[in-house]
N, CA, C, O and CB atoms as a CASP TS submission, in Angstrom:
PFRMAT TS
TARGET T0000
AUTHOR 0000-0000-0000
METHOD Language model
MODEL 1
PARENT N/A
ATOM      1  N   UNK     1      53.521  61.887  83.255  1.00  0.00           N
ATOM      2  CA  UNK     1      54.773  61.207  83.500  1.00  0.00           C
ATOM      3  C   UNK     1      55.197  61.478  84.939  1.00  0.00           C
ATOM      4  O   UNK     1      54.871  62.536  85.479  1.00  0.00           O
ATOM      5  CB  UNK     1      55.865  61.663  82.496  1.00  0.00           C
ATOM      6  N   UNK     2      55.901  60.570  85.563  1.00  0.00           N
ATOM      7  CA  UNK     2      56.395  60.802  86.923  1.00  0.00           C
ATOM      8  C   UNK     2      57.426  61.938  86.935  1.00  0.00           C
ATOM      9  O   UNK     2      58.165  62.122  85.968  1.00  0.00           O
ATOM     10  CB  UNK     2      57.016  59.507  87.503  1.00  0.00           C
ATOM     11  N   UNK     3      57.469  62.671  88.002  1.00  0.00           N
ATOM     12  CA  UNK     3      58.403  63.791  88.124  1.00  0.00           C
ATOM     13  C   UNK     3      59.845  63.346  87.907  1.00  0.00           C
ATOM     14  O   UNK     3      60.652  64.106  87.372  1.00  0.00           O
ATOM     15  CB  UNK     3      58.264  64.448  89.494  1.00  0.00           C
ATOM     16  N   UNK     4      60.177  62.126  88.314  1.00  0.00           N
ATOM     17  CA  UNK     4      61.556  61.654  88.198  1.00  0.00           C
ATOM     18  C   UNK     4      62.068  61.542  86.770  1.00  0.00           C
ATOM     19  O   UNK     4      63.272  61.657  86.538  1.00  0.00           O
ATOM     20  CB  UNK     4      61.678  60.334  88.854  1.00  0.00           C
ATOM     21  N   UNK     5      61.178  61.320  85.811  1.00  0.00           N
ATOM     22  CA  UNK     5      61.641  61.187  84.428  1.00  0.00           C
ATOM     23  C   UNK     5      61.349  62.429  83.600  1.00  0.00           C
ATOM     24  O   UNK     5      61.567  62.437  82.389  1.00  0.00           O
ATOM     25  CB  UNK     5      60.998  59.981  83.777  1.00  0.00           C
ATOM     26  N   UNK     6      60.861  63.467  84.243  1.00  0.00           N
ATOM     27  CA  UNK     6      60.582  64.727  83.550  1.00  0.00           C
ATOM     28  C   UNK     6      61.896  65.434  83.222  1.00  0.00           C
ATOM     29  O   UNK     6      62.909  65.214  83.886  1.00  0.00           O
ATOM     30  CB  UNK     6      59.670  65.644  84.413  1.00  0.00           C
ATOM     31  N   UNK     7      61.872  66.285  82.194  1.00  0.00           N
ATOM     32  CA  UNK     7      63.088  67.043  81.872  1.00  0.00           C
ATOM     33  C   UNK     7      63.402  68.066  82.969  1.00  0.00           C
ATOM     34  O   UNK     7      62.500  68.568  83.639  1.00  0.00           O
ATOM     35  CB  UNK     7      62.932  67.757  80.510  1.00  0.00           C
ATOM     36  N   UNK     8      64.676  68.362  83.139  1.00  0.00           N
ATOM     37  CA  UNK     8      65.074  69.324  84.159  1.00  0.00           C
ATOM     38  C   UNK     8      64.987  70.751  83.627  1.00  0.00           C
ATOM     39  O   UNK     8      65.075  70.984  82.422  1.00  0.00           O
ATOM     40  CB  UNK     8      66.494  69.028  84.646  1.00  0.00           C
ATOM     41  N   UNK     9      64.815  71.685  84.530  1.00  0.00           N
ATOM     42  CA  UNK     9      64.775  73.119  84.232  1.00  0.00           C
ATOM     43  C   UNK     9      63.691  73.514  83.231  1.00  0.00           C
ATOM     44  O   UNK     9      63.863  74.454  82.455  1.00  0.00           O
ATOM     45  CB  UNK     9      66.107  73.555  83.707  1.00  0.00           C
ATOM     46  N   UNK    10      62.585  72.794  83.256  1.00  0.00           N
ATOM     47  CA  UNK    10      61.438  73.077  82.388  1.00  0.00           C
ATOM     48  C   UNK    10      60.207  73.235  83.280  1.00  0.00           C
ATOM     49  O   UNK    10      59.961  72.392  84.143  1.00  0.00           O
ATOM     50  CB  UNK    10      61.225  71.934  81.316  1.00  0.00           C
ATOM     51  N   UNK    11      59.430  74.303  83.084  1.00  0.00           N
ATOM     52  CA  UNK    11      58.210  74.438  83.888  1.00  0.00           C
ATOM     53  C   UNK    11      57.244  73.290  83.613  1.00  0.00           C
ATOM     54  O   UNK    11      56.949  72.983  82.458  1.00  0.00           O
ATOM     55  CB  UNK    11      57.523  75.783  83.603  1.00  0.00           C
ATOM     56  N   UNK    12      56.759  72.666  84.669  1.00  0.00           N
ATOM     57  CA  UNK    12      55.834  71.539  84.566  1.00  0.00           C
ATOM     58  C   UNK    12      54.586  71.856  85.379  1.00  0.00           C
ATOM     59  O   UNK    12      54.584  72.768  86.206  1.00  0.00           O
ATOM     60  CB  UNK    12      56.499  70.215  85.057  1.00  0.00           C
ATOM     61  N   UNK    13      53.531  71.094  85.135  1.00  0.00           N
ATOM     62  CA  UNK    13      52.286  71.248  85.887  1.00  0.00           C
ATOM     63  C   UNK    13      51.988  69.928  86.571  1.00  0.00           C
ATOM     64  O   UNK    13      52.061  68.871  85.945  1.00  0.00           O
ATOM     65  CB  UNK    13      51.101  71.684  84.959  1.00  0.00           C
ATOM     66  N   UNK    14      51.652  69.981  87.847  1.00  0.00           N
ATOM     67  CA  UNK    14      51.311  68.778  88.597  1.00  0.00           C
ATOM     68  C   UNK    14      49.929  68.306  88.144  1.00  0.00           C
ATOM     69  O   UNK    14      48.955  69.056  88.210  1.00  0.00           O
ATOM     70  CB  UNK    14      51.339  69.044  90.144  1.00  0.00           C
ATOM     71  N   UNK    15      49.854  67.069  87.690  1.00  0.00           N
ATOM     72  CA  UNK    15      48.601  66.488  87.216  1.00  0.00           C
ATOM     73  C   UNK    15      47.936  65.678  88.322  1.00  0.00           C
ATOM     74  O   UNK    15      46.716  65.712  88.483  1.00  0.00           O
ATOM     75  CB  UNK    15      48.846  65.606  85.983  1.00  0.00           C
ATOM     76  N   UNK    16      48.761  64.941  89.089  1.00  0.00           N
ATOM     77  CA  UNK    16      48.217  64.069  90.125  1.00  0.00           C
ATOM     78  C   UNK    16      49.255  63.861  91.216  1.00  0.00           C
ATOM     79  O   UNK    16      50.449  63.739  90.942  1.00  0.00           O
ATOM     80  CB  UNK    16      47.775  62.713  89.530  1.00  0.00           C
ATOM     81  N   UNK    17      48.788  63.822  92.441  1.00  0.00           N
ATOM     82  CA  UNK    17      49.653  63.502  93.578  1.00  0.00           C
ATOM     83  C   UNK    17      49.167  62.173  94.139  1.00  0.00           C
ATOM     84  O   UNK    17      48.048  62.075  94.641  1.00  0.00           O
ATOM     85  CB  UNK    17      49.630  64.643  94.682  1.00  0.00           C
ATOM     86  N   UNK    18      50.012  61.152  94.051  1.00  0.00           N
ATOM     87  CA  UNK    18      49.639  59.821  94.518  1.00  0.00           C
ATOM     88  C   UNK    18      50.050  59.594  95.955  1.00  0.00           C
ATOM     89  O   UNK    18      50.368  60.535  96.682  1.00  0.00           O
ATOM     90  CB  UNK    18      50.258  58.764  93.639  1.00  0.00           C
ATOM     91  N   UNK    19      50.040  58.347  96.354  1.00  0.00           N
ATOM     92  CA  UNK    19      50.415  57.983  97.711  1.00  0.00           C
ATOM     93  C   UNK    19      49.218  57.987  98.634  1.00  0.00           C
ATOM     94  O   UNK    19      48.092  58.261  98.217  1.00  0.00           O
ATOM     95  CB  UNK    19      51.474  58.924  98.237  1.00  0.00           C
ATOM     96  N   UNK    20      49.474  57.679  99.892  1.00  0.00           N
ATOM     97  CA  UNK    20      48.376  57.657 100.860  1.00  0.00           C
ATOM     98  C   UNK    20      48.017  59.083 101.293  1.00  0.00           C
ATOM     99  O   UNK    20      48.648  60.050 100.866  1.00  0.00           O
ATOM    100  CB  UNK    20      48.755  56.800 102.092  1.00  0.00           C
ATOM    101  N   UNK    21      47.013  59.193 102.131  1.00  0.00           N
ATOM    102  CA  UNK    21      46.516  60.501 102.565  1.00  0.00           C
ATOM    103  C   UNK    21      47.584  61.288 103.322  1.00  0.00           C
ATOM    104  O   UNK    21      47.653  62.512 103.207  1.00  0.00           O
ATOM    105  CB  UNK    21      45.278  60.328 103.445  1.00  0.00           C
ATOM    106  N   UNK    22      48.418  60.587 104.098  1.00  0.00           N
ATOM    107  CA  UNK    22      49.474  61.253 104.861  1.00  0.00           C
ATOM    108  C   UNK    22      50.481  61.920 103.922  1.00  0.00           C
ATOM    109  O   UNK    22      50.865  63.069 104.145  1.00  0.00           O
ATOM    110  CB  UNK    22      50.191  60.245 105.783  1.00  0.00           C
ATOM    111  N   UNK    23      50.908  61.217 102.885  1.00  0.00           N
ATOM    112  CA  UNK    23      51.873  61.757 101.919  1.00  0.00           C
ATOM    113  C   UNK    23      51.250  62.923 101.157  1.00  0.00           C
ATOM    114  O   UNK    23      51.888  63.961 100.984  1.00  0.00           O
ATOM    115  CB  UNK    23      52.343  60.655 100.931  1.00  0.00           C
ATOM    116  N   UNK    24      50.011  62.760 100.702  1.00  0.00           N
ATOM    117  CA  UNK    24      49.334  63.826  99.955  1.00  0.00           C
ATOM    118  C   UNK    24      49.182  65.087 100.808  1.00  0.00           C
ATOM    119  O   UNK    24      49.344  66.199 100.306  1.00  0.00           O
ATOM    120  CB  UNK    24      47.952  63.347  99.472  1.00  0.00           C
ATOM    121  N   UNK    25      48.876  64.920 102.080  1.00  0.00           N
ATOM    122  CA  UNK    25      48.720  66.067 102.980  1.00  0.00           C
ATOM    123  C   UNK    25      50.061  66.767 103.184  1.00  0.00           C
ATOM    124  O   UNK    25      50.127  67.996 103.202  1.00  0.00           O
ATOM    125  CB  UNK    25      48.137  65.618 104.341  1.00  0.00           C
ATOM    126  N   UNK    26      51.129  65.982 103.338  1.00  0.00           N
ATOM    127  CA  UNK    26      52.463  66.565 103.512  1.00  0.00           C
ATOM    128  C   UNK    26      52.876  67.350 102.269  1.00  0.00           C
ATOM    129  O   UNK    26      53.388  68.464 102.379  1.00  0.00           O
ATOM    130  CB  UNK    26      53.500  65.464 103.813  1.00  0.00           C
ATOM    131  N   UNK    27      52.655  66.774 101.089  1.00  0.00           N
ATOM    132  CA  UNK    27      53.011  67.463  99.858  1.00  0.00           C
ATOM    133  C   UNK    27      52.177  68.731  99.677  1.00  0.00           C
ATOM    134  O   UNK    27      52.685  69.744  99.196  1.00  0.00           O
ATOM    135  CB  UNK    27      52.827  66.533  98.659  1.00  0.00           C
ATOM    136  N   UNK    28      50.905  68.679 100.057  1.00  0.00           N
ATOM    137  CA  UNK    28      50.054  69.862  99.971  1.00  0.00           C
ATOM    138  C   UNK    28      50.577  70.968 100.880  1.00  0.00           C
ATOM    139  O   UNK    28      50.511  72.146 100.527  1.00  0.00           O
ATOM    140  CB  UNK    28      48.606  69.512 100.339  1.00  0.00           C
ATOM    141  N   UNK    29      51.094  70.597 102.042  1.00  0.00           N
ATOM    142  CA  UNK    29      51.647  71.612 102.951  1.00  0.00           C
ATOM    143  C   UNK    29      52.908  72.249 102.378  1.00  0.00           C
ATOM    144  O   UNK    29      53.269  73.363 102.759  1.00  0.00           O
ATOM    145  CB  UNK    29      51.955  70.990 104.316  1.00  0.00           C
ATOM    146  N   UNK    30      53.582  71.547 101.462  1.00  0.00           N
ATOM    147  CA  UNK    30      54.766  72.085 100.786  1.00  0.00           C
ATOM    148  C   UNK    30      54.403  72.871  99.528  1.00  0.00           C
ATOM    149  O   UNK    30      55.277  73.464  98.895  1.00  0.00           O
ATOM    150  CB  UNK    30      55.719  70.955 100.425  1.00  0.00           C
ATOM    151  N   UNK    31      53.126  72.880  99.164  1.00  0.00           N
ATOM    152  CA  UNK    31      52.680  73.602  97.977  1.00  0.00           C
ATOM    153  C   UNK    31      52.560  72.739  96.742  1.00  0.00           C
ATOM    154  O   UNK    31      52.261  73.245  95.660  1.00  0.00           O
ATOM    155  CB  UNK    31      53.608  74.717  97.694  1.00  0.00           C
ATOM    156  N   UNK    32      52.789  71.437  96.885  1.00  0.00           N
ATOM    157  CA  UNK    32      52.702  70.525  95.743  1.00  0.00           C
ATOM    158  C   UNK    32      51.284  69.974  95.699  1.00  0.00           C
ATOM    159  O   UNK    32      50.964  68.978  96.347  1.00  0.00           O
ATOM    160  CB  UNK    32      53.761  69.364  95.844  1.00  0.00           C
ATOM    161  N   UNK    33      50.450  70.641  94.924  1.00  0.00           N
ATOM    162  CA  UNK    33      49.057  70.267  94.763  1.00  0.00           C
ATOM    163  C   UNK    33      48.743  70.162  93.281  1.00  0.00           C
ATOM    164  O   UNK    33      49.545  70.563  92.437  1.00  0.00           O
ATOM    165  CB  UNK    33      48.122  71.284  95.456  1.00  0.00           C
ATOM    166  N   UNK    34      47.583  69.627  92.971  1.00  0.00           N
ATOM    167  CA  UNK    34      47.160  69.516  91.572  1.00  0.00           C
ATOM    168  C   UNK    34      47.142  70.899  90.938  1.00  0.00           C
ATOM    169  O   UNK    34      46.676  71.860  91.551  1.00  0.00           O
ATOM    170  CB  UNK    34      45.761  68.846  91.462  1.00  0.00           C
ATOM    171  N   UNK    35      47.643  71.001  89.720  1.00  0.00           N
ATOM    172  CA  UNK    35      47.740  72.224  88.920  1.00  0.00           C
ATOM    173  C   UNK    35      48.819  73.197  89.392  1.00  0.00           C
ATOM    174  O   UNK    35      48.908  74.305  88.862  1.00  0.00           O
ATOM    175  CB  UNK    35      46.422  72.922  88.923  1.00  0.00           C
ATOM    176  N   UNK    36      49.631  72.822  90.360  1.00  0.00           N
ATOM    177  CA  UNK    36      50.730  73.686  90.797  1.00  0.00           C
ATOM    178  C   UNK    36      51.852  73.637  89.759  1.00  0.00           C
ATOM    179  O   UNK    36      52.043  72.623  89.088  1.00  0.00           O
ATOM    180  CB  UNK    36      51.257  73.253  92.204  1.00  0.00           C
ATOM    181  N   UNK    37      52.573  74.717  89.639  1.00  0.00           N
ATOM    182  CA  UNK    37      53.727  74.773  88.752  1.00  0.00           C
ATOM    183  C   UNK    37      54.941  74.250  89.518  1.00  0.00           C
ATOM    184  O   UNK    37      55.153  74.604  90.678  1.00  0.00           O
ATOM    185  CB  UNK    37      53.971  76.231  88.225  1.00  0.00           C
ATOM    186  N   UNK    38      55.735  73.401  88.858  1.00  0.00           N
ATOM    187  CA  UNK    38      56.902  72.792  89.500  1.00  0.00           C
ATOM    188  C   UNK    38      58.012  72.679  88.466  1.00  0.00           C
ATOM    189  O   UNK    38      57.749  72.433  87.289  1.00  0.00           O
ATOM    190  CB  UNK    38      56.555  71.390  90.107  1.00  0.00           C
ATOM    191  N   UNK    39      59.247  72.859  88.905  1.00  0.00           N
ATOM    192  CA  UNK    39      60.419  72.717  88.037  1.00  0.00           C
ATOM    193  C   UNK    39      61.365  71.734  88.697  1.00  0.00           C
ATOM    194  O   UNK    39      61.774  71.927  89.841  1.00  0.00           O
ATOM    195  CB  UNK    39      61.124  74.097  87.782  1.00  0.00           C
ATOM    196  N   UNK    40      61.711  70.685  87.978  1.00  0.00           N
ATOM    197  CA  UNK    40      62.710  69.730  88.472  1.00  0.00           C
ATOM    198  C   UNK    40      64.082  70.323  88.183  1.00  0.00           C
ATOM    199  O   UNK    40      64.456  70.499  87.023  1.00  0.00           O
ATOM    200  CB  UNK    40      62.545  68.304  87.800  1.00  0.00           C
ATOM    201  N   UNK    41      64.826  70.628  89.229  1.00  0.00           N
ATOM    202  CA  UNK    41      66.138  71.252  89.081  1.00  0.00           C
ATOM    203  C   UNK    41      67.255  70.227  88.937  1.00  0.00           C
ATOM    204  O   UNK    41      68.282  70.510  88.320  1.00  0.00           O
ATOM    205  CB  UNK    41      66.420  72.147  90.264  1.00  0.00           C
ATOM    206  N   UNK    42      67.062  69.047  89.497  1.00  0.00           N
ATOM    207  CA  UNK    42      68.081  68.016  89.389  1.00  0.00           C
ATOM    208  C   UNK    42      67.790  66.841  90.293  1.00  0.00           C
ATOM    209  O   UNK    42      66.923  66.901  91.166  1.00  0.00           O
ATOM    210  CB  UNK    42      69.436  68.585  89.712  1.00  0.00           C
ATOM    211  N   UNK    43      68.535  65.765  90.067  1.00  0.00           N
ATOM    212  CA  UNK    43      68.408  64.549  90.869  1.00  0.00           C
ATOM    213  C   UNK    43      69.802  64.159  91.327  1.00  0.00           C
ATOM    214  O   UNK    43      70.763  64.228  90.561  1.00  0.00           O
ATOM    215  CB  UNK    43      67.726  63.383  90.061  1.00  0.00           C
ATOM    216  N   UNK    44      69.901  63.748  92.589  1.00  0.00           N
ATOM    217  CA  UNK    44      71.186  63.271  93.081  1.00  0.00           C
ATOM    218  C   UNK    44      70.953  62.306  94.222  1.00  0.00           C
ATOM    219  O   UNK    44      70.122  62.548  95.097  1.00  0.00           O
ATOM    220  CB  UNK    44      72.083  64.444  93.531  1.00  0.00           C
ATOM    221  N   UNK    45      71.677  61.232  94.206  1.00  0.00           N
ATOM    222  CA  UNK    45      71.550  60.244  95.266  1.00  0.00           C
ATOM    223  C   UNK    45      70.123  59.772  95.431  1.00  0.00           C
ATOM    224  O   UNK    45      69.531  59.228  94.499  1.00  0.00           O
ATOM    225  CB  UNK    45      72.054  60.806  96.566  1.00  0.00           C
ATOM    226  N   UNK    46      69.574  59.978  96.602  1.00  0.00           N
ATOM    227  CA  UNK    46      68.222  59.494  96.883  1.00  0.00           C
ATOM    228  C   UNK    46      67.202  60.615  96.939  1.00  0.00           C
ATOM    229  O   UNK    46      66.114  60.434  97.486  1.00  0.00           O
ATOM    230  CB  UNK    46      68.204  58.735  98.182  1.00  0.00           C
ATOM    231  N   UNK    47      67.541  61.789  96.375  1.00  0.00           N
ATOM    232  CA  UNK    47      66.594  62.898  96.426  1.00  0.00           C
ATOM    233  C   UNK    47      66.502  63.626  95.089  1.00  0.00           C
ATOM    234  O   UNK    47      67.367  63.503  94.222  1.00  0.00           O
ATOM    235  CB  UNK    47      66.992  63.876  97.520  1.00  0.00           C
ATOM    236  N   UNK    48      65.431  64.380  94.959  1.00  0.00           N
ATOM    237  CA  UNK    48      65.206  65.206  93.775  1.00  0.00           C
ATOM    238  C   UNK    48      65.025  66.638  94.258  1.00  0.00           C
ATOM    239  O   UNK    48      64.284  66.889  95.209  1.00  0.00           O
ATOM    240  CB  UNK    48      63.955  64.712  92.941  1.00  0.00           C
ATOM    241  N   UNK    49      65.698  67.569  93.609  1.00  0.00           N
ATOM    242  CA  UNK    49      65.590  68.979  93.951  1.00  0.00           C
ATOM    243  C   UNK    49      64.614  69.624  92.984  1.00  0.00           C
ATOM    244  O   UNK    49      64.757  69.505  91.767  1.00  0.00           O
ATOM    245  CB  UNK    49      66.980  69.687  93.906  1.00  0.00           C
ATOM    246  N   UNK    50      63.619  70.309  93.535  1.00  0.00           N
ATOM    247  CA  UNK    50      62.630  70.955  92.681  1.00  0.00           C
ATOM    248  C   UNK    50      62.293  72.332  93.239  1.00  0.00           C
ATOM    249  O   UNK    50      62.589  72.648  94.391  1.00  0.00           O
ATOM    250  CB  UNK    50      61.356  70.089  92.560  1.00  0.00           C
ATOM    251  N   UNK    51      61.671  73.135  92.397  1.00  0.00           N
ATOM    252  CA  UNK    51      61.223  74.458  92.805  1.00  0.00           C
ATOM    253  C   UNK    51      59.715  74.525  92.654  1.00  0.00           C
ATOM    254  O   UNK    51      59.175  74.259  91.580  1.00  0.00           O
ATOM    255  CB  UNK    51      61.917  75.571  91.975  1.00  0.00           C
ATOM    256  N   UNK    52      59.041  74.882  93.734  1.00  0.00           N
ATOM    257  CA  UNK    52      57.585  74.980  93.760  1.00  0.00           C
ATOM    258  C   UNK    52      57.210  76.317  94.381  1.00  0.00           C
ATOM    259  O   UNK    52      57.615  76.619  95.503  1.00  0.00           O
ATOM    260  CB  UNK    52      56.945  73.790  94.553  1.00  0.00           C
ATOM    261  N   UNK    53      56.448  77.107  93.665  1.00  0.00           N
ATOM    262  CA  UNK    53      55.951  78.399  94.180  1.00  0.00           C
ATOM    263  C   UNK    53      57.082  79.263  94.729  1.00  0.00           C
ATOM    264  O   UNK    53      56.936  79.901  95.771  1.00  0.00           O
ATOM    265  CB  UNK    53      54.902  78.168  95.277  1.00  0.00           C
ATOM    266  N   UNK    54      58.224  79.277  94.010  1.00  0.00           N
ATOM    267  CA  UNK    54      59.342  80.119  94.392  1.00  0.00           C
ATOM    268  C   UNK    54      60.230  79.574  95.490  1.00  0.00           C
ATOM    269  O   UNK    54      61.144  80.266  95.938  1.00  0.00           O
ATOM    270  CB  UNK    54      58.837  81.410  94.807  1.00  0.00           C
ATOM    271  N   UNK    55      59.986  78.347  95.937  1.00  0.00           N
ATOM    272  CA  UNK    55      60.770  77.735  97.007  1.00  0.00           C
ATOM    273  C   UNK    55      61.428  76.462  96.509  1.00  0.00           C
ATOM    274  O   UNK    55      60.788  75.645  95.848  1.00  0.00           O
ATOM    275  CB  UNK    55      59.889  77.438  98.232  1.00  0.00           C
ATOM    276  N   UNK    56      62.702  76.291  96.824  1.00  0.00           N
ATOM    277  CA  UNK    56      63.412  75.065  96.454  1.00  0.00           C
ATOM    278  C   UNK    56      63.194  74.013  97.526  1.00  0.00           C
ATOM    279  O   UNK    56      63.297  74.285  98.723  1.00  0.00           O
ATOM    280  CB  UNK    56      64.926  75.333  96.254  1.00  0.00           C
ATOM    281  N   UNK    57      62.890  72.800  97.067  1.00  0.00           N
ATOM    282  CA  UNK    57      62.629  71.694  97.979  1.00  0.00           C
ATOM    283  C   UNK    57      63.426  70.477  97.549  1.00  0.00           C
ATOM    284  O   UNK    57      63.617  70.245  96.356  1.00  0.00           O
ATOM    285  CB  UNK    57      61.125  71.366  98.031  1.00  0.00           C
ATOM    286  N   UNK    58      63.888  69.707  98.509  1.00  0.00           N
ATOM    287  CA  UNK    58      64.490  68.410  98.241  1.00  0.00           C
ATOM    288  C   UNK    58      63.500  67.363  98.742  1.00  0.00           C
ATOM    289  O   UNK    58      63.129  67.355  99.916  1.00  0.00           O
ATOM    290  CB  UNK    58      65.910  68.261  98.933  1.00  0.00           C
ATOM    291  N   UNK    59      63.081  66.490  97.847  1.00  0.00           N
ATOM    292  CA  UNK    59      62.153  65.424  98.233  1.00  0.00           C
ATOM    293  C   UNK    59      62.762  64.090  97.844  1.00  0.00           C
ATOM    294  O   UNK    59      63.562  64.011  96.912  1.00  0.00           O
ATOM    295  CB  UNK    59      60.755  65.614  97.563  1.00  0.00           C
ATOM    296  N   UNK    60      62.386  63.054  98.552  1.00  0.00           N
ATOM    297  CA  UNK    60      62.951  61.740  98.266  1.00  0.00           C
ATOM    298  C   UNK    60      62.474  61.261  96.891  1.00  0.00           C
ATOM    299  O   UNK    60      61.417  61.662  96.404  1.00  0.00           O
ATOM    300  CB  UNK    60      62.556  60.720  99.370  1.00  0.00           C
ATOM    301  N   UNK    61      63.277  60.401  96.289  1.00  0.00           N
ATOM    302  CA  UNK    61      62.905  59.876  94.972  1.00  0.00           C
ATOM    303  C   UNK    61      61.639  59.031  95.055  1.00  0.00           C
ATOM    304  O   UNK    61      60.871  58.974  94.095  1.00  0.00           O
ATOM    305  CB  UNK    61      64.052  59.044  94.383  1.00  0.00           C
ATOM    306  N   UNK    62      61.414  58.380  96.186  1.00  0.00           N
ATOM    307  CA  UNK    62      60.185  57.595  96.358  1.00  0.00           C
ATOM    308  C   UNK    62      58.960  58.494  96.276  1.00  0.00           C
ATOM    309  O   UNK    62      57.986  58.168  95.597  1.00  0.00           O
ATOM    310  CB  UNK    62      60.203  56.846  97.703  1.00  0.00           C
ATOM    311  N   UNK    63      59.011  59.610  96.962  1.00  0.00           N
ATOM    312  CA  UNK    63      57.888  60.552  96.957  1.00  0.00           C
ATOM    313  C   UNK    63      57.784  61.232  95.595  1.00  0.00           C
ATOM    314  O   UNK    63      56.677  61.427  95.092  1.00  0.00           O
ATOM    315  CB  UNK    63      58.052  61.610  98.078  1.00  0.00           C
ATOM    316  N   UNK    64      58.910  61.596  94.991  1.00  0.00           N
ATOM    317  CA  UNK    64      58.887  62.234  93.680  1.00  0.00           C
ATOM    318  C   UNK    64      58.263  61.322  92.622  1.00  0.00           C
ATOM    319  O   UNK    64      57.666  61.804  91.660  1.00  0.00           O
ATOM    320  CB  UNK    64      60.302  62.627  93.264  1.00  0.00           C
ATOM    321  N   UNK    65      58.400  60.018  92.797  1.00  0.00           N
ATOM    322  CA  UNK    65      57.791  59.070  91.866  1.00  0.00           C
ATOM    323  C   UNK    65      56.285  59.026  91.976  1.00  0.00           C
ATOM    324  O   UNK    65      55.615  58.501  91.086  1.00  0.00           O
ATOM    325  CB  UNK    65      58.343  57.700  92.094  1.00  0.00           C
ATOM    326  N   UNK    66      55.735  59.571  93.060  1.00  0.00           N
ATOM    327  CA  UNK    66      54.279  59.603  93.261  1.00  0.00           C
ATOM    328  C   UNK    66      53.641  60.852  92.668  1.00  0.00           C
ATOM    329  O   UNK    66      52.418  60.987  92.678  1.00  0.00           O
ATOM    330  CB  UNK    66      53.954  59.524  94.744  1.00  0.00           C
ATOM    331  N   UNK    67      54.464  61.772  92.149  1.00  0.00           N
ATOM    332  CA  UNK    67      53.953  63.030  91.593  1.00  0.00           C
ATOM    333  C   UNK    67      53.957  62.923  90.071  1.00  0.00           C
ATOM    334  O   UNK    67      55.009  62.769  89.451  1.00  0.00           O
ATOM    335  CB  UNK    67      54.812  64.257  92.072  1.00  0.00           C
ATOM    336  N   UNK    68      52.770  63.005  89.482  1.00  0.00           N
ATOM    337  CA  UNK    68      52.645  62.958  88.024  1.00  0.00           C
ATOM    338  C   UNK    68      52.580  64.397  87.498  1.00  0.00           C
ATOM    339  O   UNK    68      51.860  65.235  88.041  1.00  0.00           O
ATOM    340  CB  UNK    68      51.371  62.137  87.587  1.00  0.00           C
ATOM    341  N   UNK    69      53.346  64.670  86.431  1.00  0.00           N
ATOM    342  CA  UNK    69      53.407  66.009  85.860  1.00  0.00           C
ATOM    343  C   UNK    69      53.196  65.964  84.346  1.00  0.00           C
ATOM    344  O   UNK    69      53.275  64.907  83.720  1.00  0.00           O
ATOM    345  CB  UNK    69      54.751  66.670  86.192  1.00  0.00           C
ATOM    346  N   UNK    70      52.929  67.132  83.780  1.00  0.00           N
ATOM    347  CA  UNK    70      52.864  67.265  82.321  1.00  0.00           C
ATOM    348  C   UNK    70      53.589  68.535  81.933  1.00  0.00           C
ATOM    349  O   UNK    70      53.729  69.459  82.734  1.00  0.00           O
ATOM    350  CB  UNK    70      51.387  67.285  81.807  1.00  0.00           C
ATOM    351  N   UNK    71      54.050  68.568  80.687  1.00  0.00           N
ATOM    352  CA  UNK    71      54.780  69.750  80.187  1.00  0.00           C
ATOM    353  C   UNK    71      53.851  70.864  79.807  1.00  0.00           C
ATOM    354  O   UNK    71      54.302  71.922  79.370  1.00  0.00           O
ATOM    355  CB  UNK    71      55.633  69.386  78.994  1.00  0.00           C
TER
END
């Protein structure tokens, strides 16, 4: 399921990172890679707040829609 529709405050696992190579490389530099643990903390306006590897990140909803996760 896309990260945007995942439940909040639940540990999730990244299954797939979509988008072009530039987006995938940027997300990898933030620690968002396949099999990484991620928690969606909330959504507001045009961004999604998540926690990855102990760091809180705000990413755009467009980019968050490219991240597939599983419970």
